[in-house]
N, C-alpha and C positions, 0 to 999 in steps of 0.2 A: 230582694231579701225576704225570706219567709219569716212569719211571726207566729208565736204560739202563746195563748193565754192559759195560765195555770192558777187554780184556787188553792191558797194555803193560808189557813186561819183568817178566812174572809178577805184576804188581800189578793189583788191581781198582780201576777208577775209576768212581765213581757220577755220572752226568749227570742232572740234574733238568730237566724241561721244564714250563713253565706250561700249564695247561689253556686251552681255547678262550675261555671266559668271562673268565678273568683277563687273557688277551692283549688282549682288546677294550679293557679299561680302561687297560692299559699304553699301547697305541698311541693311544687317545683323549687321554690325558694328554700324550703326546708332541706330538700335533697342536695341542693348546691352547697348549703352550709355544712351538711354532713360530708360532702366531698372534700371540703377543706379541713374541717376540724376533727373528723373521725377517720382521716387518712384513707378515704376511698380513692384518692388520687394515686395510690400505689399500683393500681391496675395498669397505669400508663407505662411506668418503667418496666413492669413485668412483661407488657406487650413488646416493648423494645428489646428486651432480652430474648424472648421467644423468637421474634422476627430476625434478630441477629444470628441466632443458632441455626434456624431453618435456612436463612439466606446463604450462609456459608456452605451449606450442604448442596443447595440447588443451583448455585450461581453458574456452575459449569454444565448444567443439564437443561435448565429452563430455556425454552425457545431454541434449543440446539438440535435435538432429535426427537423422534416420536415417543419412545418409551420414557426418555428423560423428562420431556414436557408433561406427559401424563402423570408421572410420579411427582413432579414439582407442583402440578395443579392440585393433586391430592394433598400434598403437604400444606399448601396455602389454605385449602379448605379446612384442614385440621387446625391451623392457626386461628382462623376466623371462628370456628365452632368453640375452640378452647376459650378464646377471649370472651365470646358472647355468653357462654355458659357460666363462667365464674364472675361475670359482672353482677348477676342478679340472683344467683342460686340461694343466697341467704337474706336478701333484702326484705322479704315479707315475713318469713318465719322468725327472724330475729326481733321483730317488733310486733308480733302477732297480738300480744295483749294490748298494745297501744292502738292498733287498728280496730280491735274489737270494741274498746272503750270509746274511741272517737266515732265509730260507726253508730253506736247507740246514742251518741250525742249529736248526731245530725250530719255526719260525714257521708258524702255521696261516693259509693264505691267506684262508679264510672269516672268521677273526677280524680280519684286517688290513682286508679290504674292508668288513666290518660297522662297524668303528671309523671308517672313512672316511665311511660312510653317516651315522652319528650326528653326526660333526663337521660334515659338509657340510649336514645338515639344520638344525643350529643356525645355521650361517652364512646359509643361505637364509632362515630365519625372521627373522634380524636384518635382512637386506636388504629383505624384504617390509615390515617395520615402518618402516624408513627411507624406502622408496619411498612408502608411503601417507602418512606424515607430511609429507614434502616436497611431494608433489603437492597435498595439502590446503592447505599454507601458501602455495603459489603461485597458488591460486585454483580448483582443481578442486572442484566441488560434487558430492559423492557423495549418493545418496539415503539416507534413514534406514531404511526398512523392508526387511528381508531376505526371501529366498524360503525358505531352509532354516532359518536361525536368525532371531530377531527383529531382528537388526542387519545391515544391508547390508555394513558394513565387515568384519564377521567372515566372511560368505560370500565376499566379494571377496578377503579375505586368504587364505582356504583355497585358492581357485583360483590366485591368484598364487604361493602357496607350492608347489603341486603342479607348476605349469609350470616354476618356477625349479628345483625339486629334480629333476624329470625331465631338464631340460637339463644340470644338474650331473652326474647319473649318466651321461648320454650322453657327456659330455666325460671323465668318469673312465674310461669304457671305451676311448675313443680314446687316453687317456694310457697305458693298459696295452698298446695296440698299437704306439704310437710308441716308438722306442728313444732318441730325443733330443728335447729341448724344441724345437729348431728344426723337426723333422719335425712335431711336434704343432701348433705355431703355423702351419705351412704348410697343414696339413689344415683347420684351424679355419675359415678364410673360406669354403671350399667347403661345409662343413657348415652354416654360418649361411645362406648363399645358398639352399641346398636347403630348409632349414627355412622361410624366409620366402617364397620363390617358390611353393612347393607347399603353402602353408597352406590354399589352397582358398577363401579369402574375399575377397581383394583383387584378384587378377589372374584374368582369364578364361583357363582352361587348355584346351588341346585335349582332346578326349574320351579319347584313348588315354593321356594322362598323369594322368587323375584318380585311378586306383588308387594312384598314388604318394603322394597326400595321406594315405593311411592309415599311411604310414611316418614321418610327421612329428609332432612334439610340438606344433607350432604349430597344427595343424588342430583337435584337441579344445580346445586352449588358447584359440584365437580364438572357437570356438563357445560355450564356457562363459562367457566374458566378455561376448560379444554377447547371450547369453541372459539373464544377470543384469542387463544394462543395458536389457533390454526393447526391443531395437533395432526390432523390428517395429512397435511402437506409436508410434515417433517420427515426426514430420512430415518429409516429403521436401523439404528447403529449397532444393535446387538449382533447382526449378521457379520458386519465388518470385523468386530472384535473377535467373534468366534473363529472366523477364517484366519485371522492373524495368529491366534493362539494355536491353531491346528497345523501351521506350516510344517512342523517337524513330524507330523503324524505319518507313519508309513502306510503306503498303499501297495497292494499286491494282488495278483490274480492272473488268469490266462485270458488272452485275447487273440483273435485271428488277425492275419494281415489284412483281410478284407474289412474287418471292423475298424481297424486303424485308418485305412484309406477312406472309408465312408465318413469317419469323423472329420478327417482333415479336409474333405471335399464338401462338407456341410456348410453352405453359405447362409442357411436360415438362422444359424447361431451368430448373433452379433459379434461375440468375442472371436469366434473362429473366422468370421468374415474379415475382421480387422487384421488378424494374424496373417491371412492369406494375401492381404494387400501389401504387406511389408516387402521391401526390396532387398535383394542380396547383391553383392558385388558393387562395382563402381567403374567409373571411366577415368583414365589418366592419360597424359601425353607421353611421348617418347622422351621428351626432355625431363619430365618428372621422374620417369623410370630410371634414366641415367643417374640423376642425383641420388636416388635411393640405392641403386646398385653400388655406387662409389662409396656410400656411407655404410655399406653392409659388411660385417665381419665374415659372414658366410660366403659372400661373393669374392672377398679378398682371398680366402683360402682356395676357392675354386680356380682363381687365376693362376695358381701355382701348378695346376694339373697339366701334364704333358699330353700332347696329341701324338699317338703312336703311328699313324699312317697318313698318307695323303688323303685328305677328305675335303669336301666342300662345306660351306657354312650350313647348308641344308643337312648334310650328314651329321655334322657336329650337334645340331639341334636335335636330330633324331636320336643320337646317342644319349643326350641328356634326358630326353623324354622317356626313353625305353630301357635304359641300362639299370640293372639292379645295383643298389648301393648309393644311387644318387637321389633317393627319395627325399632326403632333407633339402637338397638343392631344388628339386621340383616343387616342394611344398613351402619354399620360402615365402613368407607373407610380407607384403609391402605396406601393411597397415590399413588396407581397405578390405572389407569382407568379400571373400570370394575371389580376390586377385592374388594369384601365386605366380612364381617365376615360370612354372610349368605351363600355366594357362596363357601367359604372355607369349612364351616361345611358340606355343601351338598356334596362337593367333597370327604371329609374325610369319610362320611357315605357310600359312594359308593366304597371306596377303600377296596379291598379284603384283602390286607396286614394288615389292621387295624381291622379285624373282631374280633379277640380275645380280643382286647382292648375294642371294642365297646360293648361287652357283659358283661363287668365288672359291678357288681352291686354297687349301691351307697346307703348308709343309708339315711333315711328321715331326720335325725338330722344334716346332713352335709350341708354346704353352697357350692356355686360354687367355692369360694376361697379354701375351703378344698379339693374339687375335683382337682382343679388346682395344689395345693401343692402335693397331692398324685401322680398325674401324673408325676410331676417333680421328686419326691422322687423315683419313680419306674424306672426312667431313660428312660421312653418311648420317651420323646421329644428328648433326646440326641441321642437315637438310630435312630430316624427318622429325625435328624437335616438337612441332605442333601437331603431329599426327596422333589421333586419339586411338587408344587400344583398350581392350576390356569391354565391359558392358554390364547391364543389370538384368536381373530376373526376379520376379516376385516369388514368394514362397508358394502361392497358389499355383503359379505356372510350373514350378519345379515339381510340386506334388502331382499335378495332372500329368506331367511328362513321365514321371515314375510310374503312376498308376496305369498309363496306357501301354507300358512295356509288356510284351508277351510273357516274358519269364516271371515278372511280378504277378500278372494276372493268373498264371498257372499255380502260384503259391498263395492265392487268396484264402484258402482253407487251412493253411499252415498255422498252427497254434504257437504263440510265443508267450512265455512266462515273464511277466513284468513285475518288478519290485522297485518302487521309487517312493518319494515323499510327496505330500500334498503341495509343498512349496515349489518343487520342481515343475509339477503340473501347472500350478498357477503362473509360474514364470513363463511357461510355454504359451499359455493362452492369454496372459495379461491379468495380474491380480486385481488391479483397479477395475477392469472390465467385469470381472466375476463379482466383485463386491457391489458394484453399481447395479448389475443385473439382479442379484439376490436381494439387495435393499429395495429395489423398485417392486419386485414381486411380493416381498414381505409387507411393504407399505400398502400395496393393493389388497392383500389378504386381511390386513388389520384395519382397513378403512371402516370407520364407525359413522353411521348416518347421524347419530345424535351430536356428533362433533363437527358437523358441516359448518363452514365459516360463512354464516348468513345472518342477516339482521333478524329474520323471523325467529331463528333459534334463540338468539340472545334475548329478545323481547319476551319470548315464551317462558324462558327460565326466570327472567326477572319477575314476571307476573306470578309464577309459581312460588317464588320466595316471598313475594309480597302477600300472597294468600296465606302462607304459614304465619307471617307476622300478625295479620288480622285474626286468624283462627285462634292463636294462643292468647291474644289480647282479649278476645271475647270469652274464652275459657277461663282466663284469670278473673275477669269481672264476675262471671256466673259463680265461680267457686267462692269468691270473697263475699258474695251476697248471702251466702249461707253461714258466714262466720259466727253469727249469733247463736247458731245451733250447736256450736262447739261447747261441750259440757266440761271441758278440761278445767 
């Protein structure tokens, strides 16, 4: 405790001054009383309101995709800076006369500033707790695993606290510069705009302005949150949304047969490779074929057709396969891709095991239905019930077979005018494959080294924010040391 002797009318007066440490607790107690009795506690419900509004906006974006995570990280930085700035923007200037008087009476400026640091740190810590609680309540889903500590919320809370506290100390310094609360509140919007515009993450800045990002709290703040959210590993969802919205867009142009064949044979394209591997057709037994024929209305009408001359079964099949007017019969689909009645009859005609049956003669007075009944009566279908017919072929094999045809090769330079929609093209090559490919490439192009998910990055940004805290604390102390020179 310092002492001072003063002479007044030949009497000695002893004046006692509290030490720096004692003054810290005195002023901290004063600020806590002001928190209760001067309604400084109102900053907490305001923080809850802001957190609720922001949380409802970002809950379906944060930690979901790359651009949504980055925008949400920026929104959280805005919340922290807003809370911090309005905690202390008026605390010094509103009691400037009191500070000046007490300083002349023995108050240590360093004790006064340090007590403000302690009080504002407690206030920022409470605001961070409120913000995290409210955002979780409105639906923001935070990861569980942290990078520095075992818990993500602990890491995230430290980052938010440092951003909020750094902004708080910046405003405290502005409050020491401003002589009135009106001046402080006039300066505040310009400071906020500077912090947000020059954060370096959301807006593309001209090259000559990029050094200004080093003067902002928002720059390391955005980087640390984007890093902890593992932004680089999130999918780039804008591509998928854009592709979906453009499905009905028309595409048109001229393309040669050769260009089409080259595209369809390009296995270096993952989407095309998967398309080429798809199988067409299928395998079915004679027994399954019989069931489907007997349930078919088309075959029922075919059974009424009369055979006009003596023919063998082989002849009858040839008539069905080659006669005009029987296209619908030949193209009858049994529900399996690539399997038609014409293909089945063609396979049967080539089957050596069925040669004796194929040579059976049919009277000209019979109908197809009679022949069918005769076949059933002879038990031929029952004997062959388990025989498999049909087969499969991949799209790639089909394309290669077509491309190797001499007539097709002769037409490689033939130009075809194409008019279609993007949706039909996507259906051909697989929309999800296209989206995944584009998202992967877009994510690679948008990769930011500053957002790498590493402990070194997080610790570096934490130290950067702590540096801002100490810088503004020192500036506030230096500025207030000259308060006696204020001639107001």
